C-alpha positions as CSV (number, residue, x, y, z in Angstrom):
1,M,8.4,21.8,19.7
2,T,7.1,18.1,19.6
3,Q,7.0,16.0,16.6
4,T,3.3,16.1,15.9
5,G,3.5,19.9,16.6
6,I,5.7,19.7,13.6
7,L,2.9,18.7,11.3
8,K,0.2,21.1,13.4
9,D,-1.3,23.4,10.7
10,R,0.9,22.5,7.9
11,V,-0.9,21.3,4.7
12,V,-0.6,18.7,3.7
13,T,-1.5,17.3,0.0
14,V,-2.5,13.3,-0.4
15,F,-2.5,12.5,-4.3
16,G,-4.5,9.0,-3.9
17,G,-6.1,9.7,-0.2
18,S,-9.4,7.8,-1.0
19,G,-7.7,4.8,-1.7
20,F,-7.8,1.6,0.8
21,I,-4.0,3.1,2.0
22,G,-5.0,6.6,2.1
23,T,-7.6,6.4,4.5
24,H,-5.2,5.1,7.2
25,V,-2.5,8.0,5.9
26,T,-5.3,10.2,6.1
27,Q,-5.8,9.2,9.4
28,A,-1.9,8.9,10.8
29,L,-1.8,12.6,9.6
30,L,-5.1,14.2,10.8
31,A,-3.6,12.9,13.9
32,C,-0.5,15.0,13.9
33,G,-2.2,18.1,13.1
34,A,-1.7,18.3,9.6
35,R,-4.4,20.0,7.3
36,L,-5.2,17.5,4.6
37,R,-5.9,17.9,0.9
38,I,-7.0,14.3,-0.6
39,A,-6.4,15.0,-3.9
40,S,-7.8,11.5,-6.3
41,R,-10.6,11.1,-9.0
42,R,-13.1,9.8,-6.8
43,P,-12.5,12.1,-3.8
44,E,-16.5,11.4,-2.4
45,R,-14.6,7.9,-1.3
46,A,-13.2,9.6,1.4
47,L,-15.6,11.8,2.6
48,R,-15.9,9.2,5.4
49,M,-13.0,10.4,7.1
50,K,-14.5,13.8,7.0
51,P,-15.8,13.5,11.1
52,L,-12.2,12.6,12.3
53,A,-11.1,15.9,11.4
54,N,-11.7,19.2,13.0
55,L,-13.4,22.1,11.7
56,G,-11.2,23.2,8.1
57,Q,-8.8,20.2,8.9
58,I,-9.5,18.5,5.2
59,Q,-10.5,19.2,1.6
60,F,-11.7,17.2,-0.9
61,L,-10.4,18.1,-4.4
62,R,-10.9,16.2,-7.8
63,C,-7.5,15.4,-9.3
64,D,-6.5,13.9,-12.7
65,I,-2.7,13.1,-11.9
66,R,-2.0,13.1,-15.9
67,D,-3.0,16.8,-16.5
68,E,-0.1,19.5,-15.6
69,A,-2.9,21.9,-14.2
70,S,-4.9,19.3,-12.2
71,V,-1.7,18.9,-10.4
72,A,-0.6,22.7,-10.0
73,G,-3.9,23.0,-8.6
74,A,-3.9,20.1,-5.8
75,L,-0.3,21.3,-4.9
76,Y,-1.0,25.2,-4.4
77,G,-0.1,26.3,-1.1
78,A,1.4,22.8,0.1
79,D,3.9,22.2,3.2
80,A,4.2,18.7,2.1
81,V,3.0,15.9,-0.3
82,V,2.5,12.2,-0.1
83,N,1.7,9.8,-3.2
84,L,0.1,6.9,-3.3
85,V,-1.0,6.3,-6.5
86,G,-0.7,2.5,-7.8
87,A,-2.9,0.5,-9.9
88,F,-2.7,-2.9,-11.9
89,D,-4.3,-2.0,-15.2
90,G,-4.4,1.3,-17.9
91,D,-1.6,2.9,-18.6
92,L,0.9,2.1,-15.8
93,K,3.8,4.0,-17.0
94,A,1.6,7.2,-17.0
95,L,-0.2,6.4,-13.5
96,M,2.8,5.5,-11.8
97,G,5.8,6.6,-13.8
98,D,5.1,9.7,-15.4
99,A,2.2,11.5,-12.6
100,A,5.5,10.7,-9.9
101,G,7.0,12.6,-11.2
102,R,5.1,15.1,-12.6
103,I,3.8,15.9,-8.8
104,A,7.7,15.8,-7.4
105,R,8.7,18.7,-10.3
106,L,5.7,20.7,-9.5
107,A,5.7,20.3,-6.0
108,A,9.6,21.3,-5.7
109,A,8.8,24.1,-8.2
110,G,5.8,25.5,-5.9
111,G,7.7,25.7,-2.8
112,T,6.9,22.3,-1.0
113,R,9.0,21.2,2.0
114,A,8.7,17.5,1.9
115,M,7.7,14.5,-0.1
116,V,6.8,11.1,-0.2
117,H,6.6,8.4,-2.6
118,V,4.9,5.0,-1.9
119,S,6.3,2.7,-4.3
120,A,6.2,-0.8,-3.9
121,I,9.0,-3.6,-3.2
122,G,10.3,-5.1,-6.7
123,A,10.5,-2.0,-8.2
124,D,13.1,-2.4,-11.4
125,T,13.6,-1.3,-14.3
126,G,14.8,-4.5,-15.6
127,S,11.9,-6.6,-14.7
128,E,9.3,-8.4,-16.6
129,S,6.8,-6.9,-14.7
130,G,5.6,-3.6,-16.3
131,Y,3.9,-2.7,-12.9
132,A,7.4,-2.9,-11.1
133,R,9.1,-1.2,-14.3
134,A,6.5,1.4,-13.6
135,K,6.8,1.7,-10.1
136,A,11.1,2.0,-10.5
137,L,10.6,4.9,-13.2
138,G,8.3,7.0,-10.8
139,E,11.0,6.9,-8.2
140,R,13.8,8.2,-10.4
141,L,11.5,10.4,-11.5
142,V,10.8,11.8,-8.0
143,L,14.3,11.5,-7.1
144,E,15.2,13.4,-10.2
145,A,12.8,16.2,-9.4
146,F,12.7,16.4,-5.7
147,P,16.0,14.8,-4.3
148,A,15.2,15.3,-0.6
149,A,12.1,13.1,-1.3
150,T,11.3,9.9,0.7
151,I,10.6,6.5,-1.1
152,L,8.7,3.8,0.8
153,R,9.2,0.4,-0.8
154,P,6.2,-1.9,1.2
155,S,5.6,-5.6,0.8
156,V,2.1,-6.9,0.4
157,V,-0.2,-4.1,2.4
158,F,-2.9,-6.2,4.7
159,G,-6.1,-4.6,6.3
160,E,-9.4,-5.4,7.4
161,E,-10.5,-3.5,4.4
162,D,-8.0,-5.3,2.2
163,T,-8.0,-6.9,-1.5
164,F,-5.7,-9.3,-1.0
165,I,-6.5,-11.8,2.4
166,N,-10.4,-10.8,2.0
167,M,-9.6,-12.5,-1.8
168,F,-8.2,-15.3,-0.3
169,A,-10.4,-15.5,2.4
170,G,-13.8,-15.3,0.2
171,L,-12.2,-18.4,-2.0
172,I,-11.5,-20.2,1.2
173,R,-15.1,-20.0,2.5
174,M,-16.5,-21.0,-0.6
175,S,-14.5,-24.3,-1.4
176,P,-13.1,-27.5,0.3
177,V,-10.1,-27.9,-2.1
178,L,-8.0,-24.6,-3.5
179,P,-5.4,-24.5,-5.5
180,V,-2.4,-22.1,-4.8
181,F,-0.3,-20.2,-7.5
182,G,3.6,-19.2,-6.5
183,P,3.2,-22.0,-3.1
184,Q,6.7,-20.9,-1.9
185,S,6.9,-17.3,-3.0
186,R,7.7,-15.5,-0.1
187,L,6.2,-12.5,1.5
188,Q,6.7,-10.1,4.8
189,P,2.5,-9.1,5.0
190,L,2.6,-5.2,6.7
191,H,-0.4,-4.0,8.1
192,V,-1.6,-0.8,6.6
193,D,-1.0,1.0,9.9
194,D,2.5,0.7,10.4
195,L,2.8,2.0,6.4
196,A,0.7,5.2,7.5
197,E,3.1,5.3,10.6
198,A,5.8,5.2,8.1
199,V,4.4,7.9,6.1
200,A,4.1,10.3,9.2
201,A,7.3,9.8,10.8
202,A,9.0,10.9,7.3
203,L,7.0,14.0,7.1
204,L,7.6,14.3,11.0
205,D,11.3,14.6,10.0
206,P,12.3,15.0,6.9
207,A,15.9,16.4,7.5
208,R,16.6,12.9,8.7
209,H,14.5,10.8,6.2
210,G,14.7,12.6,3.4
211,G,16.8,11.8,0.3
212,K,16.5,7.9,1.4
213,T,14.7,4.9,0.4
214,F,13.0,2.6,2.9
215,E,12.0,-1.2,2.6
216,L,9.0,-2.6,4.5
217,G,8.0,-5.8,5.5
218,G,5.7,-7.1,8.4
219,P,7.7,-8.6,11.4
220,E,7.5,-12.0,9.5
221,T,8.0,-14.3,6.1
222,L,5.3,-16.4,5.0
223,T,5.0,-18.4,1.8
224,M,2.1,-18.0,-0.3
225,L,1.2,-21.4,1.2
226,E,1.4,-21.0,4.8
227,L,-0.8,-17.4,4.0
228,N,-3.7,-19.4,3.1
229,Q,-3.2,-21.8,6.0
230,R,-3.7,-19.1,8.3
231,I,-6.6,-17.7,7.1
232,A,-8.2,-21.0,6.9
233,A,-7.7,-21.7,10.5
234,G,-8.7,-18.4,11.2
235,Q,-11.9,-19.0,9.9
236,Q,-11.5,-22.9,11.3
237,R,-12.0,-24.5,8.3
238,S,-10.2,-27.2,7.3
239,R,-9.6,-27.2,3.5
240,T,-7.3,-28.9,1.0
241,F,-4.6,-26.8,-0.8
242,L,-3.0,-28.0,-4.2
243,P,0.5,-26.1,-4.9
244,V,0.2,-25.3,-8.7
245,P,3.5,-25.4,-10.8
246,D,4.9,-22.3,-11.9
247,S,4.5,-23.6,-15.1
248,L,0.9,-24.1,-15.2
249,S,0.1,-20.8,-12.9
250,G,2.0,-19.3,-15.7
251,L,-0.4,-20.7,-18.5
252,F,-3.3,-20.0,-16.7
253,A,-2.0,-15.9,-16.1
254,A,-2.0,-15.6,-20.0
255,L,-5.4,-16.5,-21.0
256,P,-7.9,-13.3,-20.8
257,G,-10.4,-13.3,-18.3
258,T,-8.7,-14.8,-15.5
259,P,-8.8,-12.9,-11.9
260,M,-4.3,-13.4,-11.8
261,G,-2.7,-10.9,-14.9
262,R,0.7,-11.3,-15.9
263,D,2.2,-8.4,-14.0
264,Q,0.6,-10.4,-10.8
265,W,2.1,-14.1,-12.1
266,I,5.4,-12.2,-12.2
267,M,5.8,-10.8,-9.3
268,L,4.0,-13.8,-7.6
269,Q,6.9,-15.5,-8.6
270,E,10.0,-12.7,-7.5
271,G,7.9,-12.5,-4.0
272,S,8.2,-9.6,-2.0
273,V,10.5,-9.7,0.9
274,P,12.9,-6.8,1.8
275,S,16.5,-7.4,0.6
276,G,18.3,-6.1,3.9
277,A,20.2,-3.8,1.8
278,L,18.1,-0.6,2.5
279,P,16.9,0.9,6.0
280,G,13.4,-0.7,7.3
281,F,11.1,0.2,9.6
282,A,13.3,0.3,12.8
283,A,15.0,3.2,11.0
284,L,11.9,5.1,11.8
285,G,11.5,3.9,15.1
286,I,8.0,1.4,14.4
287,E,7.4,-1.9,15.3
288,P,5.6,-3.4,12.7
289,K,2.6,-5.7,13.8
290,P,2.4,-9.3,13.2
291,L,-0.7,-10.8,10.8
292,D,-1.8,-13.1,13.4
293,L,-2.3,-10.1,16.2
294,F,-5.6,-9.4,13.5
295,L,-6.5,-12.5,11.4
296,D,-8.4,-14.4,13.9
297,R,-11.3,-10.9,14.7
298,W,-11.5,-10.6,11.0
299,M,-12.1,-13.7,9.9
300,E,-15.2,-13.9,12.3
301,R,-17.2,-12.8,9.4
302,Y,-15.7,-16.0,6.9
303,R,-16.6,-18.6,9.4
304,K,-19.9,-20.9,9.2
305,H,-21.7,-18.8,11.7
306,G,-19.8,-16.1,12.1
307,R,-18.6,-14.8,15.8
308,F,-21.4,-17.1,17.2
309,T,-19.2,-20.0,15.3
310,G,-17.9,-22.7,18.4
311,R,-14.7,-22.8,18.1
312,A,-13.9,-26.5,19.0
313,K,-14.8,-28.2,15.7
314,M,-13.3,-27.5,12.1
315,T,-15.9,-27.2,9.5
């Protein structure tokens, strides 16, 4: 049996499958022949994936992960489960902690054979960040209920439709001078398709990867300042970046209505780089792709004249 054949016709429930990462995980699992059940608060957002599936290979289910019966229904008859649910607002403990444990407990009780739980680098019960604490709680509850689950901790995930690179790209397009918060904070951005491939790899070989935690980062470490400079270069724009001291950026994050909340500020200070103490992409047989492989093409729409911009002059 080929590895792809292991998932062929197996039912995989994907919680949070309608989001940015979820649509890429869906494509990776469809390519493996899995039958997918996309469980989400807004499953209609994933309907665009339907043409990529064979007849009957994908179904969409409205689900509230805070509700026991809703989760149990989404898991009924599933051979494997993937939990991608993440949030920066709302009741983080309920959404990323308690709900993750609920999914794992009901999956184990229902006979689900494999589980992948996507957490985040920086998950820590002792962190000042509510996000990091909630992610750590989710990991603990998942492994308590489903010890053979695979935990994936990605760094910052980028892709053409992300809300991270595109947020900075939009700001850089509009302003010739920009502040940079956490200018020396270190990130190891990874491409969303590499994360999707990691999810598939874990499900394809749960005997080997189950019960393990992986820290996943791209092939290059960048500071926030360097990341902004790369984006500006991709847009062929000359920009002035002003590093902001942590004391000032912390005050900004504490203000109501700002685009960066306290949790994001704390996580920015801590950075997002694998510790090296846990296995990474190499243990999954994946070679991650660098940001520069995609950035020039993605930045075309942010250039002064789009793809028709001359390449000899910075604007």
